[in-house]
N, C-alpha and C positions, 0 to 999 in steps of 0.2 A: 503493500499499500503506500502511497506516497504522500509525503507530508505537502500540505497546503499552505504556502505564504503568499505575500505579494511578490511580485517579480522585480528585482532590480535591474537599472540598465544593463550591467555588466551581465547579469544573467540572461536576459534577453539576448545579447549579443552572442553570447556562447551556445544557446539554443538556435539562433539562425545557422552559426557554422556548422552545428552539429547537423542541422536537417540539410543543409546545401552540400556535405561531405558524405551523402548518401546512408546515415546511420539513422536505422527507422527503430520505431517504438516495440517493444516486446509485444504488444497487443495491439497492431496497428486497427485503426478505424476501417470500416468496411466501405468498397467503393458506391455501393448504393447511395442513391441521391432522392430516393423515394421519401416524400413527407408522410406524416399521420393523416393530413387533410385529403392525400389521395387514397390513403390504405384503408380509412377507417368505414366501416360497413354497419348497417343497422339491424341487423337479425343474423342469427345461424343457426345451422340445419337441427334438426331434433336427432338424437344418439340413434347410430344404426351400427350396431355390433357387427364387426367385419373378423371373421374366423380366419382369413389367410392373415391379414393384419395383427391379429391376436398370434398367431402361430409365430410370425416374425419375430414379433418383440420376445415371447417366451425364450424361442431358440436363442436370440440375441445375448440374453443373459445365463443362459443354462451353464451350470458350471464355476460361473466366475466367484471369485474371491471377495466376499464381504456380503451385504446385505443390498439388492436392486430394487428400486420402484420405477414403473415406467407408465406413461399415461399419454395416449396421442389422440387426437381428433382433428379430421379433415372438416374444417368451418363450414363448406359449400356445400357437402354432400352428406355428413354426418358419419363417415365411417369411423369407428372409435374402437379401440382396445386399450385395455390395461392390465397390468402387472404390478399385483399387490397396491392396487391405487388407494384404499382407503386406510391403509396402514400409515401411522404416524412417523414419520423420521425427524431426526433434528435439522431443524430449519436451516441452520448456517444463515449467511447474509440474506437468504429469501426473505427472513423477515423484514428485509427493508421495503419489499414491495407493498408488506401492510402498512407501514408508515407512509409511504408513498400515496395510497389510498386513503388513509385518514387526514395528511395534508389537504389534500384534493375536496374532501368531502367539506372541511372547514371553509375552504377557498369557495365552493357552491354556495355555503350558508352565507357569504356575505362578513365572516368572523376574520379570516385572513386575506392578505393580499400578497402576490406572488414577489412584489418589489418592497414587501416588509421588510425589515432588517433583524438579523438574531446577531448577539454577541457571545462568541464562543468563552465559556467559562472552564475551569479547572476540572468539574467534576465530568464535564462531556468527554474529556480526553484521558479520565482513568483507564478504560479499557486499551487505548491504545499505547499508554505510557506504559501498562502493564505489560504488552509485548517488545516493548523496547521502541516502536514506531509511532511517534505521538502523531496524530492525523493533521488537526488546525490549532495552531496556537492558541490559548486562552488570551481573549481580548481581540481577537480576530472579528471583524464584522462582516457579515454576508448577508446577502439577500435570500428568500426563502426559494426563491428560484435558483439562484447558485449552490445552494446548501443540497438543494435535490437532486440537483444535477451531481455533485461530489457524492452523495450519498449511493446514486444507482450507477452513474457511468465508470467509476474508479471505486466504487465499494466503500466511500470513506465511512469507518466507524464513528469518528467524533461527529462526521456532519448528522449521522442519523440519529446520535443523542441529541442533538442540537434541535432536531425537528422534533423527536419524541417529548422533549420537554415543552415545546411551543405547542403542540397539538392537546396538550393534558395529561401524558404519561401513558402508563400500562392500560388503565382502565377505559382511557378513550379509543387507544388501538384497538382492544378486544370487542368493544363495543362495534365499531363499524367491522370489523369481520363478521360480526353477528349478523348485523343489517343484511349482508351477502351471501348468507346460508354458508358460510366457508366452514363447517362444523369442526373439521380435523386441525384447523390452523388455530394456533393459540401464541401471543405473545406474553412470556414468562421469564425475564432477565434472570430472575434469581433462581431459576432451575434451568430449564431448557425451552428455548423456542422451537415450535413443533408445527410441523404442515405435512400434507400426504400429495401424493403425485395427483390423485383425482382431483383435490381443491387448487392447486396449481394451474391443472388443466381448466378448470372453471373459470378460475381469475383471469385467463388470457382468453378465452371464449368472450366472456363477458367484457373485456377491454375492447377484444375485436370489433363487438355488435355495438358499440357506445352504450353499455349498459352500466359501466362503473361510475357511479355518481349520474351524469348525463354525457351529452356528445362533446361540449368544451372540455369537460374535465379530463374523459376518456383521451380526447386529442391530445391535453397537455402531457397526460402519463405517456402515452405512446412515442410522442416526440423525443422525451428523454429516453426513453427505452431503446429507441431505434440507434441513438448515439452511443450505445455499449462499447465501451473499450476493452473489454476482456473476453476476447473473441476466440477463447482455445478449445472449448467444448463444441457445442451444437454447431457454431457455425464453422468450424475450422475445415472441414471437406467440402463445404458446399461453395458453389460459385460466388465470386467477391460481389456480382452486380446482384444477389439475393437479397432482399432486405430481411433482416432479423432483429426483431424487438426480444430481449430477453434479460435474465438477471441470474449470473451465476452465486454460487454460496461453497466454500470450503474452510474446512477446519483439519487439524490432524485427522488423516484416515477418514476424511469425508469430504465428498465433492459432488456438487449439483450443478443443474443449469436447467433454466425453464423458460418458455417464451413462444412467440408464433413467427413462423417462416412464411415469408411470402411468396412461395414458390411458383414458377409459370403455370404448374398444373393446379394450383388452386393453395389457398392458405391452410394452415394446420397449426394446432397448438400442439407443442411436445414438453414433456416434462423426463426429466431421466436424473434418479435421486441415487445416490449409491454412500452408504456409510458403513462402518465396521472395515473397512478394507485393509488390507495386509500392507497396500501400498498405493498412494493417490497416483502414481504411475498407471494405475489398471484402468483409473478413470479416464485420465488424460489419454490414454490409447482407446479405450473401448468405447468413450460418449460419443466422441467424433464418427467412429464407425457404426453406432448405432443411429446416429443424426445422418448421416449419408444413407444407411440402408432404407429408412423412412420416408427421404427425399425421393430414392430410386422407385419406392414401391409407388408412391402418388404420382411420378412424373413419368413412368414406363409403361404403367398400366392403362389403357384406355378404358378407364371406368366410366360407365354412363351413366348417371341416377335416374332412378324413377319411380314416382308415389302415386299410388290411387286414393283418391279422396272418397270416401264412402258416402260423404255428406250430399255429393251431386254425381258421384259415379264417374268423374272423369280424371283422367291421368296426365300428370306433370311430369316431363323427361328431360335430359341432355341440358343444354343451357339455361333453357326457360325454367327449370326446376332450380338450377345453380342461383339464378338471379332472384328468383320466388323468395330462396331461402336465405339469401345475405343482402337483400335490400328491404327487407321489410316483413315478408312474410304475410301471415293472414291479417293483421292489423292493418298493412297497407294496401294489401291486393284484394283480400278475401280469397274465397274459394273459385277454383276453375268453374267455368260454366260450360266450356267447350272441349274438344280434342284441339290439337295444334291443326291447324287447316291453311290453306291457301286461299287468300284473298287480298284483292287489290295489287295483283302483282309479287305476294311475298308471303312468308308463313307467318300466321299470328295464331294466338291463344287468347280467347276472351276468359278475364277473372272480374268477379262482381264489380270491382273498384277500379280495374284496369284492363287494357289491351297491349299484350305484349306484341313486339316485330322483331323479326330475325333479320339484321343487317350484317351477314358474315362478313363481309369487306371493311366494316368501319372499326376495326381496332382502333381503341381497346374495350370499346363498348359495342360489341355484336347483337344485344338485346338492349331495345330500346323501348319506351312508352310512346303508345299513339297520345297526340296531344287534345285528348278528348276536352279538357276543360276549355281549350280555345274553340274548338268544334262548338260546344254548346254555348257559348257566348256569343257566337257570331251568328247560330242560329235564332237564337232569342233576339238578338239585336239589343244585348245589353251595354251599358253605357263603359266603355272603356276609355274616355278621356283622363288626362292625368291630371292629378290631384295635387292639392299644394302640399309639401312635404309637414308632416306632423314633428314636433319638438318633444313629444312626452318621452320619459324615459323608458317606456316599456313601448318603444315603437322604433320600426326601421323604415326608412324610405327607400325604395327601390329606383334610382335613377333610369335603370333600362327602360323600364315601363310605365314609370312615375306614377305607382302606388304604394301606399304605407301597410305594413302589418304589424299588427299590435296584439298586445295582450297575450292571450291563450294562444292565440294563432300563431302568433312569432314563437312561442316557445315549443309549441308542436311541428311546426315548420323546421325549426333548428334541430330539434332533438330526432326526429323521423326521415331525414334525409336531405331538406333541404333542396339547394337547386337541381341535384342532380335526379332527385325522386320527383318532386313537384313542379319544377320549372319557377319561373319568375310571377309575382302576382300581377293579374290581369283586369281586376276590378276592385274598388273598395268592398268594404262592409255593407251587405244589404239586407233585407227580410225577403226572402222567397220560400214558396209553397213548396214542399219536398215530392216530387211525383211519385214517389214509390208509397208514401202512405197519407199523403195530404195534409200534412202538419207543416206550419209555418216555423223557420228558423233564420236566424244569423248567420249568413253564410259568406264565403269571400272565394272567387275563382281564382286558380294557379292553371298554368299552362296544360298541366296533366292532371290536375285534382280539383274538387269541389271541398273546402273545409265548411263544417256545420258544427255549431254550438248548440250542443243538448243539454237538458237536464232531467231526462227522464230517470226514477229510480236514485235519483242523488241529489244531494240539497246544494252540489258546486256543481255549474257548468262545465262540461268536458267537451272535446272536439273528438267530433268521426268524420271520416271520409265519406262523402256522397258514391252512391252505387252508378258512377260513370258507365263503368264497364257493362254491365247489366243494360242499361239506360240505352246504352249505343247497341247493343245486341239486340235490342227489344226492337227499337227503331228502324234498324236494317234489317230485322224480319217483317215486320208490319209493311216496310217498302216494296220487300221482295213481293210479299202477298198482294199488295196492291198492284204492282207490275202484273204479275200473274194475272188478276182479276182483270185489268185493263186490257192484257192481250187476248184473252178468253172472250170478253166484251165485243173488242173489235174484230175478232173471228166470227162472231154470231153475227155482227152487223153486216159484215161481208156476205155470208150465206146467205142474210134474208135478202140482200141486195141482187143478189142472181136470179 
């Protein structure tokens, strides 16, 4: 672990000289430039136990010295397997993921800002001084942001102690873990910090799908984890351009790594825990091999997922299912209403709230959503003229279309897909009678969606998406029926004229 001190001008010169002389860090940063904003998704696939993946994991640790626990889940297809997934292991520095989550939770509550400062005290440094490797000198002043970066990317123990003190200590960290159902994970510095490979897999699954606190906080955590400097385990044998967001942990005879690999074949969470080792060299050698085997499994096998929904009797498969799984699932798109079919010269599939389109040559987004919101607004002639910008704190003005989004609609837009899923707002809020149930709601149209403010069964209004996919399908069906009737009438008229 490196000691953190402000750099003197002489030290800066020495570092520049070392860099230009070709000397590199023992744990170089990876080449991938992907950002959290690009990688964040809004849901993950349900668990789908994979017998072949299970066999691969079991064989990879069979006969190895020490205790090993593994957990892997393909986040866009659900393929999953675990070895000793629910057994508690000593967490080592993986506990710093718990602290990171507690910091993000406080920030979301408005009780902490990332540019707030923390002053290191001697008690923060006790663990590192005991190890003969003091991490941050007492009296050093750092922002919360920089302290979190040091804690994760360099695994700085003193930075972790500073943040634990800031968030309220052991009880605050454990309370946050309970909020997210991580039942095998506990922060207990007086004994052992514990976790399980299954809990760590769920942690990263929730992070991947913007469910750790909210989308903004998930993005903040993911950005830090993508800049990890200790890359000698899970990423070691993977291509340098593959983004990996992860955290290591090691103690004598113990070595862990856990994170998300954003592979070309799709993203997956992977956790490798190893303790009671005869030698840490075993984990240094085997964890990269296990990681590479999982990477090859997901990238060399042309697995096409498929799921039939008994609620409607229709099947979703391939890229449409991967998109449904990771960009919102049931809450965003609803159930499938048709099979995949050819319409308007392309492959499409209808869902209750959306229509998927297949554009195979439009990488990296071959699956796109029909602009159903725009179609409805144009059909009904709703007012789309630009509005004056609102200056309310809970409002955002979108200059691209000249409309404001505020309050609960803005929160929903930000936390469920934003521009990628819903597009820009194309109207202001107004009241509209819902064509499905005849009730009047406050609504707002976006390019691909209609937001509706409901209050059925709740004291607090909540946002639901309008059934634009269902309405579009019904409209097309009625149009086709009318075209058939008109054609038959024309034929009868012609026969009568003969």
